[in-house]
Structures are given as C-alpha cells and as structure tokens.
FIKOLZA-1660 file (N, C-alpha, C; in steps of 0.1 Angstrom, whole numbers, plus 5000, padded with zeros to 4 digits):
% residues 90
   i   px   py   pz ch aa at
   1 6591 1808 6037  A  M  N
   1 6583 1816 6028  A  M CA
   1 6592 1822 6017  A  M  C
   2 6587 1821 6005  A  S  N
   2 6595 1826 5994  A  S CA
   2 6588 1837 5987  A  S  C
   3 6594 1849 5986  A  L  N
   3 6587 1861 5980  A  L CA
   3 6596 1865 5968  A  L  C
   4 6590 1866 5957  A  T  N
   4 6598 1871 5945  A  T CA
   4 6594 1886 5944  A  T  C
   5 6604 1893 5943  A  V  N
   5 6603 1909 5942  A  V CA
   5 6611 1913 5930  A  V  C
   6 6606 1922 5922  A  Y  N
   6 6612 1928 5910  A  Y CA
   6 6615 1943 5912  A  Y  C
   7 6627 1947 5906  A  T  N
   7 6629 1961 5904  A  T CA
   7 6622 1965 5891  A  T  C
   8 6619 1978 5889  A  P  N
   8 6613 1982 5876  A  P CA
   8 6623 1978 5864  A  P  C
   9 6636 1979 5867  A  R  N
   9 6645 1975 5856  A  R CA
   9 6645 1960 5852  A  R  C
  10 6643 1952 5864  A  A  N
  10 6643 1938 5862  A  A CA
  10 6630 1933 5854  A  A  C
  11 6619 1940 5858  A  L  N
  11 6606 1938 5851  A  L CA
  11 6607 1941 5836  A  L  C
  12 6614 1953 5833  A  A  N
  12 6615 1957 5820  A  A CA
  12 6623 1947 5812  A  A  C
  13 6634 1942 5818  A  E  N
  13 6642 1931 5811  A  E CA
  13 6635 1918 5808  A  E  C
  14 6626 1914 5818  A  I  N
  14 6618 1902 5816  A  I CA
  14 6608 1905 5805  A  I  C
  15 6602 1917 5804  A  L  N
  15 6592 1919 5794  A  L CA
  15 6598 1924 5781  A  L  C
  16 6611 1926 5780  A  G  N
  16 6618 1931 5767  A  G CA
  16 6614 1945 5765  A  G  C
  17 6613 1953 5775  A  L  N
  17 6609 1968 5773  A  L CA
  17 6620 1977 5777  A  L  C
  18 6619 1989 5773  A  D  N
  18 6629 1999 5777  A  D CA
  18 6628 2002 5792  A  D  C
  19 6638 2000 5799  A  P  N
  19 6638 2002 5814  A  P CA
  19 6632 2016 5818  A  P  C
  20 6636 2027 5810  A  T  N
  20 6632 2040 5813  A  T CA
  20 6616 2041 5811  A  T  C
  21 6610 2035 5801  A  W  N
  21 6597 2035 5799  A  W CA
  21 6589 2028 5811  A  W  C
  22 6594 2017 5816  A  V  N
  22 6587 2011 5826  A  V CA
  22 6589 2019 5840  A  V  C
  23 6601 2024 5842  A  E  N
  23 6603 2032 5854  A  E CA
  23 6594 2045 5855  A  E  C
  24 6591 2051 5843  A  R  N
  24 6582 2062 5843  A  R CA
  24 6568 2059 5846  A  R  C
  25 6564 2047 5842  A  R  N
  25 6549 2043 5843  A  R CA
  25 6546 2035 5856  A  R  C
  26 6556 2028 5862  A  V  N
  26 6553 2018 5873  A  V CA
  26 6547 2025 5884  A  V  C
  27 6549 2037 5887  A  T  N
  27 6543 2044 5899  A  T CA
  27 6528 2047 5896  A  T  C
  28 6522 2045 5884  A  Q  N
  28 6509 2047 5882  A  Q CA
  28 6501 2034 5885  A  Q  C
  29 6508 2023 5889  A  H  N
  29 6502 2010 5891  A  H CA
  29 6507 2006 5906  A  H  C
  30 6500 1995 5911  A  P  N
  30 6504 1990 5924  A  P CA
  30 6519 1987 5925  A  P  C
  31 6525 1992 5935  A  H  N
  31 6540 1989 5938  A  H CA
  31 6542 1991 5953  A  H  C
  32 6554 1988 5957  A  H  N
  32 6559 1990 5971  A  H CA
  32 6571 2000 5970  A  H  C
  33 6571 2009 5979  A  R  N
  33 6582 2019 5979  A  R CA
  33 6589 2018 5993  A  R  C
  34 6603 2017 5992  A  F  N
  34 6611 2016 6004  A  F CA
  34 6620 2028 6003  A  F  C
  35 6617 2039 6009  A  G  N
  35 6625 2051 6006  A  G CA
  35 6623 2055 5992  A  G  C
  36 6633 2056 5984  A  R  N
  36 6633 2060 5970  A  R CA
  36 6632 2047 5962  A  R  C
  37 6635 2035 5967  A  K  N
  37 6635 2023 5960  A  K CA
  37 6621 2018 5957  A  K  C
  38 6618 2014 5945  A  I  N
  38 6605 2008 5941  A  I CA
  38 6607 1994 5939  A  I  C
  39 6598 1985 5945  A  R  N
  39 6599 1971 5943  A  R CA
  39 6585 1966 5939  A  R  C
  40 6583 1956 5930  A  L  N
  40 6570 1950 5927  A  L CA
  40 6570 1935 5931  A  L  C
  41 6560 1932 5937  A  T  N
  41 6557 1917 5940  A  T CA
  41 6552 1911 5927  A  T  C
  42 6550 1898 5926  A  E  N
  42 6545 1891 5915  A  E CA
  42 6531 1896 5911  A  E  C
  43 6523 1899 5922  A  A  N
  43 6510 1905 5920  A  A CA
  43 6510 1919 5914  A  A  C
  44 6520 1927 5919  A  D  N
  44 6521 1941 5913  A  D CA
  44 6526 1940 5899  A  D  C
  45 6534 1931 5895  A  A  N
  45 6540 1929 5882  A  A CA
  45 6527 1925 5873  A  A  C
  46 6520 1915 5877  A  M  N
  46 6508 1911 5869  A  M CA
  46 6498 1922 5867  A  M  C
  47 6496 1931 5878  A  A  N
  47 6487 1942 5877  A  A CA
  47 6493 1952 5866  A  A  C
  48 6506 1954 5866  A  F  N
  48 6512 1963 5856  A  F CA
  48 6510 1957 5842  A  F  C
  49 6512 1944 5841  A  I  N
  49 6509 1938 5827  A  I CA
  49 6495 1939 5823  A  I  C
  50 6486 1936 5832  A  E  N
  50 6472 1936 5829  A  E CA
  50 6466 1950 5825  A  E  C
  51 6472 1960 5832  A  A  N
  51 6468 1973 5829  A  A CA
  51 6472 1978 5814  A  A  C
  52 6481 1970 5808  A  H  N
  52 6485 1974 5794  A  H CA
  52 6479 1964 5784  A  H  C
  53 6469 1957 5788  A  A  N
  53 6462 1947 5779  A  A CA
  53 6455 1955 5769  A  A  C
  54 6454 1949 5757  A  V  N
  54 6445 1955 5746  A  V CA
  54 6436 1945 5742  A  V  C
  55 6424 1950 5736  A  L  N
  55 6414 1941 5730  A  L CA
  55 6419 1934 5718  A  L  C
  56 6415 1922 5715  A  A  N
  56 6419 1915 5704  A  A CA
  56 6414 1922 5691  A  A  C
  57 6424 1924 5682  A  G  N
  57 6421 1930 5669  A  G CA
  57 6421 1946 5669  A  G  C
  58 6425 1951 5681  A  T  N
  58 6426 1966 5682  A  T CA
  58 6438 1970 5688  A  T  C
  59 6441 1983 5687  A  D  N
  59 6453 1989 5695  A  D CA
  59 6447 1996 5707  A  D  C
  60 6434 1995 5710  A  A  N
  60 6429 2002 5721  A  A CA
  60 6431 1995 5735  A  A  C
  61 6433 2002 5746  A  P  N
  61 6434 1995 5759  A  P CA
  61 6422 1988 5762  A  P  C
  62 6423 1978 5769  A  A  N
  62 6411 1969 5773  A  A CA
  62 6400 1977 5780  A  A  C
  63 6403 1988 5787  A  E  N
  63 6393 1995 5795  A  E CA
  63 6385 2005 5786  A  E  C
  64 6388 2007 5774  A  V  N
  64 6381 2016 5765  A  V CA
  64 6367 2011 5762  A  V  C
  65 6356 2019 5765  A  P  N
  65 6343 2014 5762  A  P CA
  65 6341 2011 5747  A  P  C
  66 6333 2001 5744  A  A  N
  66 6331 1996 5731  A  A CA
  66 6325 2008 5722  A  A  C
  67 6318 2017 5727  A  A  N
  67 6313 2028 5718  A  A CA
  67 6324 2037 5713  A  A  C
  68 6334 2039 5720  A  L  N
  68 6345 2046 5716  A  L CA
  68 6353 2040 5705  A  L  C
  69 6353 2026 5704  A  L  N
  69 6359 2019 5693  A  L CA
  69 6353 2021 5680  A  L  C
  70 6340 2025 5680  A  E  N
  70 6333 2028 5667  A  E CA
  70 6337 2041 5661  A  E  C
  71 6343 2050 5669  A  L  N
  71 6346 2064 5664  A  L CA
  71 6358 2062 5653  A  L  C
  72 6357 2070 5644  A  R  N
  72 6368 2071 5633  A  R CA
  72 6374 2085 5633  A  R  C
  73 6386 2085 5630  A  P  N
  73 6393 2099 5630  A  P CA
  73 6387 2107 5619  A  P  C
  74 6386 2120 5622  A  G  N
  74 6381 2130 5612  A  G CA
  74 6390 2142 5612  A  G  C
  75 6386 2152 5604  A  R  N
  75 6394 2164 5604  A  R CA
  75 6390 2173 5616  A  R  C
  76 6400 2179 5622  A  A  N
  76 6398 2187 5633  A  A CA
  76 6391 2201 5628  A  A  C
  77 6382 2206 5636  A  P  N
  77 6376 2218 5632  A  P CA
  77 6386 2229 5630  A  P  C
  78 6383 2238 5620  A  R  N
  78 6392 2249 5619  A  R CA
  78 6386 2261 5625  A  R  C
  79 6393 2268 5633  A  G  N
  79 6388 2280 5639  A  G CA
  79 6389 2292 5630  A  G  C
  80 6381 2302 5632  A  R  N
  80 6383 2314 5623  A  R CA
  80 6395 2322 5628  A  R  C
  81 6403 2327 5619  A  R  N
  81 6414 2335 5621  A  R CA
  81 6410 2349 5626  A  R  C
  82 6416 2353 5636  A  A  N
  82 6413 2367 5641  A  A CA
  82 6418 2377 5630  A  A  C
  83 6409 2387 5628  A  K  N
  83 6413 2397 5618  A  K CA
  83 6423 2407 5625  A  K  C
  84 6432 2412 5618  A  P  N
  84 6442 2422 5623  A  P CA
  84 6433 2434 5627  A  P  C
  85 6438 2441 5638  A  A  N
  85 6431 2453 5643  A  A CA
  85 6428 2464 5632  A  A  C
  86 6437 2466 5623  A  D  N
  86 6436 2476 5612  A  D CA
  86 6425 2472 5603  A  D  C
  87 6423 2459 5599  A  A  N
  87 6413 2455 5590  A  A CA
  87 6400 2455 5597  A  A  C
  88 6399 2454 5609  A  A  N
  88 6385 2454 5616  A  A CA
  88 6379 2468 5617  A  A  C
  89 6388 2478 5617  A  T  N
  89 6383 2491 5618  A  T CA
  89 6380 2498 5604  A  T  C
  90 6385 2492 5594  A  A  N
  90 6385 2498 5581  A  A CA
  90 6372 2495 5574  A  A  C
% end
C-alpha cells in the first residue's frame, strides 16, 4: 500500500505559495493532526485546492451565489457626526 502524505510546507512548495499562508489556512480544511504535526493526504490536498477555486472570469470564490456577483461597489453610508456637548445645549 502506498500513501502519499504532504506537510503544509511541502504543499505550499508544490503549489508555489508562501508556506506561512498555507500553514495559517490549512486547518480550515480537511487534514490529519498527529500531536502538533499536520499532514495532508492527496484527498486533503485536493480539498484544499478545490476550496480556493474561483469562477471563470471573476475573482469570486466558487461558492459565492450568482446574485452576489451582480452587486457593484458603492459608497459607504456616512453617519452623522455627534455634536459636541457644548453645541447641543446652546
């Protein structure tokens, strides 16, 4: 039986990513932990890669509903500034 297992750093090297970036995010995806050591099987590595897939022609993650892709950025609403206590009583 042959089992291929990757460390987060090895996966980062294969994918050409910053090892620190992968190490911070790998625990949010399927993985195996042996004490403090994290290892990924081929299936875990593929799940990590698929979780970061994007829709063609967009920068949005694949799991974003299509309705959200229609939204366009706008101006943030401006809140009213609180008046100083002296001005409020005058």
